[in-house]
C-alpha positions as CSV (number, residue, x, y, z in Angstrom):
1,M,-18.0,-69.1,23.3
2,K,-18.4,-65.7,24.7
3,K,-14.8,-64.9,24.0
4,L,-15.1,-66.0,20.4
5,V,-18.2,-63.9,19.8
6,G,-16.5,-60.8,21.3
7,N,-13.5,-61.2,19.1
8,T,-15.7,-61.7,16.0
9,L,-17.6,-58.5,16.8
10,F,-14.4,-56.6,17.4
11,L,-13.0,-57.7,14.0
12,S,-16.2,-56.8,12.3
13,V,-16.0,-53.3,13.6
14,I,-12.4,-53.0,12.5
15,F,-13.3,-54.2,9.0
16,M,-16.2,-51.7,8.7
17,V,-14.0,-48.8,9.9
18,S,-11.2,-49.7,7.5
19,C,-13.7,-49.7,4.6
20,V,-14.7,-46.1,5.4
21,G,-12.1,-43.9,3.7
22,P,-12.1,-40.3,2.6
23,N,-15.2,-39.2,0.7
24,E,-13.9,-38.9,-2.8
25,D,-16.9,-36.8,-3.8
26,E,-16.9,-34.5,-0.9
27,Y,-15.6,-31.4,-2.8
28,T,-16.6,-32.4,-6.3
29,E,-19.2,-29.7,-6.6
30,V,-17.0,-26.8,-5.5
31,N,-13.9,-28.1,-7.3
32,S,-15.9,-28.5,-10.6
33,W,-16.9,-24.8,-10.3
34,I,-13.2,-23.9,-9.7
35,R,-11.9,-26.0,-12.6
36,E,-14.5,-24.7,-15.1
37,N,-13.9,-21.0,-14.2
38,M,-10.2,-21.3,-14.0
39,E,-10.0,-23.1,-17.4
40,E,-12.0,-20.2,-19.0
41,N,-10.5,-17.3,-17.2
42,Y,-7.0,-18.1,-15.7
43,L,-4.2,-16.5,-17.7
44,W,-2.1,-19.7,-17.4
45,N,-5.1,-22.1,-18.0
46,E,-2.8,-24.8,-19.5
47,R,-2.1,-25.6,-15.8
48,V,-5.7,-26.4,-15.1
49,P,-6.3,-30.2,-14.9
50,K,-8.7,-31.8,-17.3
51,N,-10.5,-33.8,-14.6
52,V,-12.0,-32.8,-11.2
53,D,-10.6,-34.3,-8.0
54,G,-13.3,-34.2,-5.4
55,S,-11.1,-35.5,-2.6
56,I,-8.9,-32.4,-2.4
57,V,-10.1,-29.4,-0.3
58,P,-10.9,-26.5,-2.6
59,N,-8.2,-24.2,-1.4
60,S,-5.5,-26.8,-2.2
61,Y,-7.1,-27.7,-5.5
62,F,-7.1,-24.0,-6.5
63,G,-3.5,-23.6,-5.4
64,S,-2.4,-26.6,-7.4
65,M,-3.3,-24.8,-10.6
66,L,-1.3,-21.6,-10.0
67,D,1.7,-20.7,-12.1
68,P,5.0,-20.6,-10.0
69,E,5.3,-16.9,-10.7
70,D,1.8,-16.1,-9.8
71,F,1.7,-14.5,-6.3
72,E,-1.5,-12.6,-6.9
73,S,-4.3,-15.2,-7.4
74,Y,-6.1,-16.3,-4.3
75,I,-9.3,-18.0,-3.0
76,V,-11.3,-17.6,0.2
77,D,-13.9,-20.0,1.6
78,D,-16.2,-17.2,2.6
79,V,-17.0,-14.3,0.2
80,K,-17.2,-12.0,3.3
81,L,-13.4,-12.4,3.6
82,L,-12.8,-10.5,0.3
83,P,-11.3,-7.0,0.7
84,S,-13.9,-4.3,0.7
85,E,-12.6,-2.9,-2.6
86,V,-13.1,-6.3,-4.3
87,T,-16.7,-6.4,-3.2
88,S,-17.3,-2.8,-4.4
89,D,-17.8,-1.7,-0.8
90,A,-15.3,1.2,-0.5
91,T,-15.9,1.7,3.2
92,V,-13.4,0.5,5.8
93,F,-13.1,0.5,9.6
94,T,-10.2,2.8,10.2
95,T,-8.7,5.5,12.4
96,G,-7.2,7.1,9.3
97,L,-3.6,6.0,9.8
98,S,-1.8,4.4,6.8
99,P,0.6,1.8,8.3
100,V,3.8,0.2,7.5
101,F,4.6,-2.8,9.6
102,G,8.2,-3.3,10.7
103,R,10.7,-4.9,12.9
104,F,14.5,-4.7,13.5
105,S,16.7,-7.6,12.4
106,N,16.7,-10.8,14.5
107,S,13.7,-9.7,16.6
108,F,10.2,-10.9,16.8
109,D,9.1,-7.6,18.3
110,A,7.2,-5.5,15.8
111,F,6.0,-1.9,15.4
112,I,3.8,0.2,13.2
113,V,5.0,3.5,11.5
114,A,2.5,6.0,10.1
115,E,3.4,6.4,6.5
116,F,0.9,9.3,6.5
117,I,-2.4,10.4,8.0
118,Y,-5.5,10.7,6.0
119,P,-7.1,14.2,6.4
120,N,-10.3,14.6,8.3
121,T,-10.1,11.3,10.1
122,P,-9.8,10.4,13.8
123,A,-6.1,10.1,13.5
124,D,-5.9,13.5,12.0
125,T,-8.1,15.2,14.6
126,S,-6.1,13.4,17.3
127,G,-2.9,15.0,16.2
128,L,-1.1,11.9,14.8
129,N,1.6,12.6,12.3
130,R,3.6,10.8,9.7
131,G,6.5,9.0,11.4
132,D,4.6,8.2,14.6
133,I,5.5,4.8,16.0
134,I,3.1,2.4,17.6
135,I,4.4,-0.4,19.8
136,E,1.1,-1.6,21.5
137,I,-2.5,-1.8,20.5
138,D,-5.1,-2.1,23.3
139,G,-2.3,-2.9,25.7
140,T,-1.0,-5.8,23.7
141,P,2.7,-5.6,22.6
142,L,3.1,-6.0,18.9
143,T,5.0,-8.9,17.4
144,V,5.6,-10.2,13.9
145,F,2.8,-12.8,14.6
146,N,0.0,-10.4,15.6
147,V,0.8,-6.9,14.3
148,V,-1.2,-7.1,11.1
149,E,-4.2,-8.8,12.7
150,L,-4.4,-6.3,15.6
151,F,-4.1,-3.3,13.4
152,Y,-6.9,-4.3,11.0
153,A,-9.3,-5.7,13.7
154,E,-12.7,-4.1,13.3
155,K,-14.0,-2.4,16.5
156,S,-15.5,0.8,17.7
157,S,-12.2,2.2,19.2
158,T,-8.6,1.4,19.5
159,T,-5.8,2.4,21.9
160,Y,-2.3,3.1,20.6
161,T,0.8,3.1,22.8
162,F,3.6,5.1,21.1
163,G,7.3,4.5,21.0
164,R,10.4,6.7,20.4
165,Y,13.1,5.9,18.0
166,S,16.8,6.3,18.9
167,A,19.0,6.6,15.7
168,A,22.1,6.2,17.8
169,N,21.1,2.9,19.4
170,Q,18.8,1.7,16.6
171,T,16.1,1.0,19.2
172,I,12.5,2.0,19.8
173,T,11.6,2.6,23.5
174,A,8.2,2.9,25.1
175,T,6.8,6.3,26.1
176,D,3.9,7.4,28.3
177,D,2.0,8.6,25.2
178,T,-1.2,6.4,24.9
179,R,-4.2,7.6,22.9
180,S,-7.6,6.1,22.4
181,L,-9.1,6.8,18.9
182,P,-12.5,6.0,17.5
183,Q,-12.4,3.5,14.7
184,V,-15.1,4.5,12.2
185,E,-16.6,3.1,9.1
186,M,-15.8,5.5,6.3
187,E,-14.5,6.0,2.8
188,L,-10.9,7.2,2.6
189,N,-10.3,10.0,0.0
190,P,-7.3,8.9,-2.1
191,I,-6.3,12.5,-2.6
192,V,-4.2,13.0,0.5
193,Y,-2.4,16.2,-0.4
194,T,-2.1,18.7,-3.3
195,D,-0.1,21.8,-3.9
196,V,1.1,24.2,-6.6
197,I,4.7,25.1,-6.1
198,E,6.3,28.0,-7.9
199,Q,10.0,27.5,-8.7
200,N,12.1,29.8,-10.9
201,G,9.0,31.1,-12.6
202,T,7.6,27.6,-13.2
203,K,4.4,26.4,-11.6
204,I,4.6,22.8,-10.6
205,G,1.6,20.8,-9.5
206,Y,2.0,18.2,-6.8
207,L,-0.5,15.4,-6.1
208,F,-0.1,12.8,-3.4
209,Y,-2.5,10.0,-4.5
210,N,-2.6,6.9,-2.4
211,E,-5.1,4.5,-4.0
212,F,-6.9,4.2,-7.4
213,V,-10.6,4.2,-6.3
214,D,-13.7,5.5,-8.1
215,G,-15.9,6.2,-5.0
216,E,-19.7,6.0,-4.9
217,N,-21.1,7.3,-8.2
218,G,-17.5,8.2,-9.3
219,K,-17.1,10.9,-6.7
220,Y,-13.4,10.4,-6.3
221,L,-13.0,10.5,-10.1
222,D,-14.7,13.9,-10.0
223,S,-12.5,15.0,-7.1
224,V,-9.4,14.3,-9.2
225,D,-10.9,16.3,-12.1
226,V,-11.4,19.3,-9.8
227,V,-7.8,19.1,-8.6
228,F,-6.6,19.2,-12.2
229,Q,-9.0,21.9,-13.2
230,D,-7.6,24.1,-10.4
231,M,-4.1,23.4,-11.5
232,I,-4.9,24.3,-15.1
233,A,-6.5,27.6,-13.8
234,Q,-3.3,28.3,-11.9
235,G,-1.1,27.8,-15.0
236,V,0.7,24.6,-14.0
237,T,3.2,23.4,-16.6
238,E,5.0,20.6,-14.8
239,M,3.4,17.8,-12.7
240,I,4.6,15.6,-9.9
241,V,2.4,12.6,-9.0
242,D,3.3,10.9,-5.7
243,L,2.5,7.2,-5.9
244,R,5.2,5.9,-3.5
245,Y,2.6,4.1,-1.3
246,N,0.0,3.4,-3.9
247,N,-0.6,-0.4,-4.2
248,G,-3.0,0.1,-7.1
249,G,-6.8,-0.4,-7.4
250,S,-9.4,0.6,-10.0
251,F,-8.4,0.8,-13.6
252,N,-11.1,3.4,-14.3
253,A,-9.4,5.7,-11.8
254,A,-6.0,5.2,-13.5
255,K,-7.5,5.9,-16.9
256,N,-9.1,9.1,-15.6
257,I,-5.8,10.4,-14.3
258,G,-4.0,9.3,-17.5
259,N,-6.3,11.3,-19.6
260,S,-5.3,14.4,-17.7
261,L,-1.6,13.8,-17.7
262,V,-0.9,12.5,-21.2
263,S,0.2,14.9,-23.9
264,E,-2.6,16.8,-25.4
265,S,-2.0,15.3,-28.9
266,A,-2.2,11.8,-27.6
267,A,-5.5,12.5,-25.9
268,Q,-6.9,14.2,-29.0
269,N,-5.8,11.5,-31.3
270,E,-7.1,8.8,-28.9
271,E,-3.9,6.9,-28.9
272,I,-3.7,3.5,-27.2
273,F,-3.1,3.6,-23.4
274,V,-2.9,-0.1,-22.7
275,R,-3.5,-3.5,-24.3
276,F,-4.7,-6.6,-22.5
277,K,-3.5,-10.2,-23.1
278,Y,-5.7,-13.1,-22.0
279,N,-5.7,-16.9,-22.5
280,D,-6.8,-18.1,-25.9
281,I,-10.3,-19.1,-24.7
282,Q,-11.1,-15.7,-23.1
283,E,-9.6,-13.7,-25.9
284,Q,-11.6,-15.5,-28.5
285,R,-14.8,-15.1,-26.5
286,I,-14.2,-11.4,-26.2
287,I,-13.6,-11.1,-30.0
288,N,-16.7,-13.1,-30.7
289,E,-19.0,-11.1,-28.4
290,E,-17.5,-7.6,-28.6
291,G,-15.3,-7.5,-31.7
292,E,-11.6,-6.9,-32.2
293,D,-11.8,-3.3,-31.2
294,S,-13.3,-4.1,-27.8
295,E,-12.2,-2.0,-24.9
296,S,-11.6,-5.4,-23.1
297,L,-8.6,-5.8,-25.5
298,R,-7.3,-2.2,-25.7
299,I,-8.0,1.1,-24.1
300,K,-7.4,4.5,-25.7
301,F,-7.0,7.9,-24.2
302,D,-10.0,10.2,-24.3
303,S,-9.9,13.9,-25.1
304,T,-10.8,15.7,-21.9
305,P,-11.1,19.4,-20.8
306,D,-9.1,18.5,-17.8
307,N,-5.9,17.7,-19.8
308,L,-3.0,19.7,-18.4
309,G,-1.2,19.9,-21.8
310,L,2.0,18.5,-20.3
311,Q,5.1,17.4,-22.1
312,N,6.7,15.9,-19.0
313,V,5.4,14.2,-15.9
314,Y,7.3,13.1,-12.7
315,F,6.3,10.1,-10.7
316,L,7.5,9.4,-7.1
317,T,7.8,5.7,-6.6
318,S,8.9,3.0,-4.2
319,S,8.7,-0.8,-3.8
320,E,5.0,-0.3,-2.7
321,T,4.2,1.3,-6.1
322,S,2.5,-1.6,-7.8
323,N,-0.3,-2.9,-10.1
324,T,-2.4,0.0,-11.4
325,S,0.3,2.6,-10.5
326,E,2.7,0.7,-12.7
327,L,0.1,0.4,-15.4
328,L,-0.4,4.2,-15.4
329,I,3.3,5.0,-15.6
330,N,4.0,2.3,-18.2
331,G,1.0,3.4,-20.3
332,L,2.2,7.0,-20.5
333,I,5.8,6.2,-21.4
334,P,5.3,6.0,-25.2
335,H,3.4,9.3,-25.3
336,M,5.4,11.8,-23.3
337,S,8.5,12.2,-21.2
338,V,8.0,10.2,-18.1
339,N,10.5,10.7,-15.2
340,I,10.6,8.2,-12.3
341,I,12.0,9.4,-9.0
342,G,12.4,7.3,-5.8
343,G,12.7,3.5,-5.7
344,Q,12.2,0.6,-8.0
345,T,8.5,-0.3,-8.3
346,S,7.0,-3.7,-7.4
347,G,6.8,-5.3,-10.8
348,Q,3.1,-6.4,-10.9
349,F,1.7,-6.3,-14.4
350,Y,-1.3,-8.5,-14.2
351,G,-5.0,-7.9,-13.8
352,S,-7.5,-10.0,-11.8
353,T,-11.2,-10.8,-11.9
354,V,-13.6,-11.7,-9.1
355,I,-15.6,-14.9,-9.4
356,K,-18.1,-15.6,-6.6
357,G,-19.7,-18.9,-5.7
358,E,-22.9,-17.2,-4.8
359,D,-23.4,-16.5,-8.6
360,A,-22.9,-20.2,-9.5
361,T,-25.4,-22.9,-10.0
362,P,-25.5,-24.5,-7.5
363,Q,-24.3,-21.8,-5.2
364,N,-21.3,-22.1,-2.8
365,N,-19.7,-19.8,-0.3
366,Y,-16.3,-19.6,-2.0
367,A,-14.9,-16.6,-3.9
368,M,-11.7,-16.6,-6.0
369,V,-9.7,-13.8,-7.5
370,P,-7.5,-15.3,-10.3
371,V,-5.1,-13.4,-12.6
372,N,-7.0,-13.3,-15.9
373,L,-4.8,-10.9,-18.0
374,R,-1.4,-9.3,-18.6
375,Y,-1.2,-5.7,-19.7
376,E,1.3,-3.9,-21.9
377,N,1.6,-0.4,-23.2
378,S,1.1,0.7,-26.9
379,E,4.7,-0.3,-27.7
380,G,4.1,-3.8,-26.4
381,N,6.2,-3.3,-23.3
382,A,5.1,-5.3,-20.3
383,D,8.5,-6.6,-19.1
384,L,8.0,-5.3,-15.6
385,F,8.9,-8.4,-13.6
386,M,11.7,-6.5,-11.9
387,G,9.7,-3.3,-11.7
388,L,10.1,0.1,-13.3
389,E,13.6,1.5,-12.5
390,P,13.8,5.1,-11.4
391,D,15.8,7.8,-13.3
392,V,16.7,9.3,-9.9
393,F,17.2,7.0,-6.9
394,V,15.9,8.4,-3.6
395,S,15.1,6.7,-0.3
396,E,13.7,7.8,3.0
397,N,13.8,7.0,6.7
398,L,10.3,6.7,7.9
399,L,11.4,6.6,11.5
400,D,12.5,10.2,11.1
401,P,10.6,11.6,8.1
402,F,9.7,15.0,6.7
403,Q,6.0,15.6,6.4
404,I,4.3,15.0,3.0
405,G,4.4,18.3,1.0
406,D,7.5,19.7,2.9
407,L,9.8,21.0,0.2
408,N,12.7,19.3,2.1
409,E,11.0,15.9,2.0
410,P,13.6,13.8,0.0
411,F,11.3,12.5,-2.8
412,L,9.7,15.9,-3.5
413,K,13.0,17.7,-3.2
414,A,14.6,15.4,-5.7
415,A,11.8,15.9,-8.1
416,L,12.0,19.7,-7.8
417,E,15.7,19.6,-8.3
418,H,15.3,17.3,-11.3
419,I,12.9,19.7,-12.9
420,S,15.1,22.7,-12.3
421,G,18.5,21.2,-13.1
422,G,18.0,17.7,-14.4
423,A,20.0,16.3,-11.6
424,Q,20.8,12.6,-11.9
425,S,21.0,12.0,-8.2
426,V,20.4,14.0,-5.0
427,Q,23.4,14.1,-2.7
428,G,22.7,13.2,0.8
429,Q,19.2,11.7,0.1
430,R,20.3,8.3,-1.0
431,D,21.9,7.9,2.4
432,Q,18.5,8.0,4.2
433,K,18.0,4.3,3.9
434,Q,15.2,2.4,5.7
435,Q,16.4,1.5,9.1
436,F,14.1,-1.6,9.6
437,E,12.7,-4.6,7.9
438,K,9.2,-4.3,6.5
439,I,6.6,-7.0,7.4
440,R,4.5,-8.0,4.4
441,D,0.9,-6.6,4.3
442,I,-1.0,-9.1,2.2
443,R,-4.3,-7.2,2.8
444,A,-2.9,-4.0,1.2
445,E,-1.4,-6.0,-1.7
446,R,-4.8,-7.6,-2.4
447,K,-6.5,-4.3,-2.2
448,G,-4.2,-3.1,-4.9
449,S,-4.9,-5.8,-7.4
450,I,-6.1,-4.4,-10.8
451,L,-9.7,-5.5,-11.1
452,F,-11.5,-5.6,-14.4
453,R,-14.8,-6.8,-15.8
454,S,-16.1,-10.0,-14.2
455,P,-16.8,-12.9,-16.5
456,E,-20.0,-14.8,-16.8
457,N,-20.0,-17.0,-13.7
458,N,-20.9,-20.7,-14.1
């Protein structure tokens, strides 16, 4: 009898456990919020399901809606994981070194190369230079698996161990050069370098601009205005804008620069800079609430005292030139002579919006940044999937670079030669090809996403 009772109890437990499956309603609340906002705001909202599936984790549910060509939309399960630029907090923990992450073929060993150094930062005062190579952080050798995480880790100080590149052997070897730098919370000024270069009696302005950012109370917009005012005072008639490492950012900052660069007639006539295309629901809502002339549908140039009165502008670009950088270049093309020098741009012609669960009812901790629009210039051109192709192809070797602003630096030299002689290529500079494979920096890419007005959150 005891044996029978024991078996009966055992079978009962099995039956009870087998009846307890996944909670089909576990994620219904969050997934309902995702579905409702994606249906209203996502550019490809025809992919949004009609019904909510509460059994799928929110990240996977969100991902199931994305268009196959959409590599920009993303979701995080904690709003604190959003990049600082998305949360309107422009401060970052940094030493002031702008990195590119790399490795040689068929190796898991990684390294960091300084693309440039931000002025007035710990890296600058410590004597770091463009082209410096880091192979260890805080004594940990860098690999393809840890390099991005180690570099962006927030802490009070960091120790770099430097390497030396051998062009003959295509290797990087360790050195005894190790430096500890404070890592501080600060805003990084996007204006890295400016100059006025006189060539054959022509004054040429040069602006190295690394990120489209407004700054607190628009202080970096004002800083750009001051740069252009100084160039106007010096009689600049040609302008080179270096966006080769600029992943994008604020649309307001791009519009501000565009107002100064565009032809004077286009600014005075308030010609169209950019048009925005949304899904049908969002576009109709904008028309109903703001009218067909809404700035949410089209943006025009503004007449400004900081307009340089240019007929030509020269942009230095690379595969890192994306999002707002491409919007600026593409938006100027119908209104003046735009010359692109360097490499083909990234091909990102979408804008995103931030939707936070903390603004929903009921609240949740998630935040999503879906693509909500596609942009085009006044001629309707937005076919940038392959990027903007340069008029003059130029490449660089970051392992042995010239410093930014050096007149022999390949990109700047090519632009100056193009201005003086209209050269179609620059002999000897296309041979300076990158000697390593780049490791993707998703954080930098997300920082560069073009962010526009946030919708009403549900």
